[in-house]
N, C-alpha and C positions, 0 to 999 in steps of 0.2 A: 548333077542338077535336074535331070530327067526324073530320078527317082523322087526327088523332093517335089516336084511337080506332082507326080502321081499322087503321092502322099497327101499333099496339099487339096487335091481335088477330091480324094478319097474319103478325108475324115471332114469335108464341109457340112456344116449341119443342114440338115433338109427340113423342110415343113415348118417354118417358123409362125406361128400362130398365136395372136391373142385370144385368151378365154376370159369371160368376164361374166360374173353373177352379182347383180346388186351392186356394181361399181367394185366389187372385189375383183381385181385385174390381174391374172398372170400371164406371163409368156411362155409357150411350150414350144419345143423343138425336138427332131428327131435326130439320131447321131447319123454321120456318114455312112457310106455303103461298104466301106472297109470293115473286116473283122475286127482290127485292133481299134477301130474309132470308138468302141465302147470305151475305152482306156483315156480318151482325150479330156481336155480341161476347156471349159467354155467361158467366153468373155462377152458381156452383154452391155450394148448402148442403146440410147433412147433419144428421139429429139421431137419437138412439135413441128408438125408440117410447115414448111416455109423457112423454118430457122437453119443457118448454114453449119452450125457446130452441133457434133455429137456430145452427148454427156455420157459418161462411164457409170454404170450402176454398180457402185463398190462392193455391195453384198453379193453381187453376181460377177465376180471377177476371178477368173481362176477357178472355177467352181466345178465339181463333178456331176452335179444334178442337172436335168435338162429341165427345169421350171425355174422361173424368176418372177417373184412378186413385183409388180410395178404400179400397185395400187396407188401408193403416195404420189408416184411420178405422173399420173394420168388423171390426177384430181380436178383439173380443169376440164370438166364433163363435156364441154361444147367443143373444145378443141380436138383437132385430128393428130393422131400420134403415128410415128413410125417407131420400129425398134430391130435392132440386127444384132446377130451371134456369129461370132467366130469359133472355131475349134483350133487347140494346139496339142501337138503329140511330138514327143522325141525333139522338140526345139524347132519343130516345123508348124508355120501358122497357116490355115486355111484362110481363103479371101472370106469377105462378110456375106451372111445369108441374110436377105432382108424380109421382113415382115410385110403384109399387107397394111394400108392404111386403115387405122382403127379411132373411129370416135366414140368415146364412152356412151353420152347420151343416145347415140342412135343404137349402138350393137350391143350394150350389156343387157344380158338376159335377165329378167325381173323374176324372183322366185315367187313360190306360192305364199298365201298369208297363214298366220298360225290361227287355229280354230280351236276354240273349247265349247263343249256345250252342256247346258242343264237343263232338266226337265221336269215338268209337272204333269198333271193327270193327260191333258190333251195337248200340251203343246211343247216346244223346245225353243230354249233360249240359245242363240248363237252368240259367242263373242269373237271379233275378228281383230287380229292385228296385222298391219303391213309389215312386210319385211325391211329390216334397217340396211341403210348403207353404211361403209364402214367409216364415214365421216362424222365428226362429233361437234356438237353444240359447245358453246362457251362452257355451258355449266358440266361438259362432259358426257351428256347423253348422245347416243348414236341419232344422226338424222333419218327418220323413215324416208321410205321411195316416196311417199305420196306428197314429200316436198319439192320434188324434182319432175314429177308428172301428174298429170291428171288422171288418176287412176280409179277405177271403179272395183268394188268387190262384186263377183258373183258366186251366188250360194246355191247348192245343188243338194237334193234331197234323195236319197236311193231308200225304196221300200223293200227291206229284203225277202218279204213275202212273194214280190213280183219278180223280180230278175236284177241280178248283180249289177249289170251294165246299163240298167234304165236309170239315168240320171236325169230328174226335173229340176229345172231353173226355177227355184223360189224366190230369189231377189237378186236385183242388181242395184247397184248404189254406192252411196259414201258411208252409211250409218256403219258404226263400229258393233252395235248391238242390235240383233234383230230378234223377232219373235215369229215361230211358224205355229199356226194354230189350227185347231180341228184337225187332229191327228187322232188315230185310233188306239186306245189303251191296249195294252198286252202287245204290241205290234213292235218289231225290232226295226228301227230308221238308223241310217247313215249319213251324215253330212260331210260333204267336201265343199271346197271353195277355192277359187281362183283369182288372181289380179287381172283386170283387163284394162288395156289402154285404148281407148276408141280412136286417138289421132294416129296413132301408128298401126291401128289394127291388129295389136299383138295381145295374146294371152300368157299367163304363166302356166306351168304346169298346175296339176289338181293338188291341193294339199293333202296330207295323210287323213284318212277317214276317222272320223269321231262317230262310234256308234253308241245308241241308247235304247232302252226298251221303256215304253212309257207305262 
């Protein structure tokens, strides 16, 4: 019995954490500290905070992977969720390891917008597209993150003559197409953008840079 108890403890999953980007939500965990814990199989359950019954996640029942997609199970984005994982090896089951409480609306990370640029002699036209959630409208198109939050686009220009890191904020607002005027012909400019959420004072990462020479 003692050996089983030791094995139980040594294969118990560690660091059970939700990771979420634009409501694409996965559960991650680390193997137990025993060397053989790498060969364990894992079993995942989840529930809404306040419910007494845990639900099995069928696709993550007896898996060797240490990641489980819970996007569908956490689609009520205002609700707080818990998840838990246990390991099994050689017929021995560990105790459950519990995640922290996770509320998608508060904790998902918002990704950067998509940026495309076109230019004329002295101006750059910037087109912005907010990131999409995994959830779909009835017609099948994915719902943009701007439906869930009051989000602003922040657009920055980098004049490559001056300094790579010197980003100047040239626009903040909700317009999806903006024009930056009075630029110098023959100069290389780069545009980056991010999403900004005033209510929680969160910003996304910067988009990849789009560069053009006027």
